[in-house]
Backbone bond lengths (Angstrom), bond angles and torsions (degrees), N, CA, C in turn:
res aa  C-N    CA-C-N  psi(-1)  N-CA   C-N-CA  omega(-1)  CA-C   N-CA-C  phi
1 X - - - 1.456 - - 1.525 112.26 -
2 X 1.320 117.68 -26.66 1.453 119.86 -179.80 1.514 113.79 74.85
3 X 1.328 117.14 26.75 1.463 121.52 -179.52 1.523 109.63 -83.81
4 X 1.323 116.34 135.02 1.466 122.47 176.13 1.517 108.55 -122.02
5 X 1.335 116.97 151.74 1.458 120.32 177.65 1.510 111.19 141.89
6 X 1.356 116.25 -142.74 1.462 119.58 -179.30 1.518 111.03 -156.91
7 X 1.337 115.05 162.84 1.458 123.37 172.02 1.519 107.41 -132.74
8 X 1.325 115.87 141.89 1.461 119.41 178.29 1.521 109.90 -152.76
9 X 1.337 114.74 150.31 1.460 121.29 173.99 1.515 108.24 -80.06
10 X 1.322 116.74 137.75 1.456 120.81 176.45 1.529 109.89 -89.18
11 X 1.312 115.96 166.90 1.465 122.04 -172.20 1.518 114.25 -64.65
12 X 1.340 118.77 -16.50 1.468 119.57 179.16 1.528 112.46 -74.10
13 X 1.335 116.57 -9.47 1.454 120.90 177.63 1.521 114.94 76.87
14 X 1.318 118.02 0.67 1.464 122.21 -178.65 1.525 113.10 -123.03
15 X 1.327 116.46 -20.72 1.458 121.18 -171.26 1.517 110.62 -105.87
16 X 1.327 115.45 137.57 1.455 122.28 173.98 1.523 107.81 -113.66
17 X 1.318 116.53 128.67 1.461 122.11 176.14 1.518 107.63 -101.24
18 X 1.324 116.20 132.23 1.460 122.00 177.63 1.520 108.10 -126.25
19 X 1.311 116.55 128.51 1.464 122.89 171.95 1.520 105.56 -115.58
20 X 1.323 116.56 122.96 1.461 120.22 -174.79 1.522 111.00 -134.70
21 X 1.322 114.93 142.80 1.461 122.62 174.99 1.515 108.05 -127.22
22 X 1.319 115.40 148.94 1.455 120.78 177.00 1.516 109.53 164.56
23 X 1.331 115.18 -173.71 1.461 119.81 177.09 1.523 109.33 -66.83
24 X 1.317 116.51 149.39 1.465 121.76 -174.57 1.531 112.63 -53.93
25 X 1.332 117.76 -44.45 1.467 120.30 179.73 1.518 111.45 -63.71
26 X 1.320 117.34 -39.00 1.465 121.30 178.75 1.523 110.85 -66.57
27 X 1.320 116.70 -42.60 1.465 120.56 179.25 1.527 110.07 -63.96
28 X 1.320 117.33 -41.24 1.465 120.39 178.97 1.533 110.18 -60.69
29 X 1.322 117.58 -48.54 1.473 120.95 179.55 1.524 110.65 -62.16
30 X 1.321 117.12 -40.30 1.467 121.55 -179.58 1.532 111.38 -65.04
31 X 1.328 117.19 -44.44 1.465 119.50 179.90 1.527 110.85 -65.91
32 X 1.330 117.78 -34.97 1.469 119.73 176.56 1.529 110.59 -63.51
33 X 1.328 117.48 -40.72 1.468 120.12 179.02 1.531 110.74 -68.30
34 X 1.330 117.76 -35.09 1.468 120.30 177.14 1.523 111.26 -65.38
35 X 1.305 117.26 -37.13 1.465 120.96 -179.80 1.526 111.76 -66.89
36 X 1.336 117.49 -27.16 1.463 121.37 176.71 1.523 110.59 -83.91
37 X 1.317 117.08 -37.74 1.454 121.48 -179.32 1.516 112.52 77.40
38 X 1.329 116.02 168.31 1.464 120.65 178.62 1.534 110.47 -76.70
39 X 1.339 117.28 169.38 1.465 119.70 177.30 1.537 110.79 -55.01
40 X 1.309 116.49 142.98 1.471 124.91 178.70 1.518 114.26 69.25
41 X 1.313 118.31 7.17 1.467 120.97 176.70 1.522 109.35 -96.47
42 X 1.314 115.56 153.62 1.461 121.19 174.51 1.528 107.28 -117.74
43 X 1.318 116.23 115.31 1.458 121.52 176.91 1.523 106.80 -99.49
44 X 1.323 116.04 108.77 1.463 120.46 -177.81 1.518 111.71 -79.44
45 X 1.318 117.38 -35.40 1.459 120.93 178.40 1.523 108.79 -162.92
46 X 1.328 114.34 163.40 1.462 121.02 176.36 1.520 107.92 -144.04
47 X 1.303 116.01 137.06 1.464 122.02 179.49 1.517 107.42 -122.06
48 X 1.313 116.82 125.86 1.464 121.92 179.64 1.516 107.99 -113.63
49 X 1.315 115.18 131.50 1.463 120.75 -178.40 1.525 108.59 -137.87
50 X 1.320 116.15 131.39 1.474 120.55 173.66 1.516 108.59 -82.53
51 X 1.325 115.27 134.75 1.460 120.44 178.92 1.523 107.52 -121.35
52 X 1.303 116.53 118.98 1.470 121.11 178.44 1.516 109.65 -85.08
53 X 1.308 116.28 143.52 1.458 121.03 176.56 1.517 113.51 72.16
54 X 1.343 117.31 24.44 1.463 120.39 179.03 1.523 110.40 -71.30
55 X 1.309 115.94 160.09 1.465 121.66 178.79 1.517 110.74 -63.97
56 X 1.318 116.26 153.67 1.459 120.94 172.32 1.517 107.89 -87.26
57 X 1.323 115.93 129.92 1.464 122.04 -179.54 1.519 109.43 -106.54
58 X 1.315 115.83 147.59 1.460 121.79 174.84 1.515 107.32 -106.73
59 X 1.328 117.94 113.07 1.451 121.19 -179.38 1.507 112.02 76.99
60 X 1.327 115.27 -170.99 1.451 120.98 178.65 1.517 108.17 -128.99
61 X 1.330 116.48 126.11 1.465 121.79 -176.94 1.512 111.05 -115.60
62 X 1.332 115.27 141.15 1.458 121.27 172.01 1.516 105.49 -106.64
63 X 1.319 115.44 119.07 1.456 120.63 -174.07 1.513 111.57 -99.23
């Protein structure tokens, strides 16, 4: 997919923050998969926001 950025659990213990960069089609497919979640996961909501001037990331890290 060519996605760069990171994912991390937030301090509330329920929320995952994902920052992702890539080609528009790749980002769209990635956000759709995040909204579904992995097997046995419950995704209550998802918020997508475009950020201009974001940092360039090398690879994708899970923190």
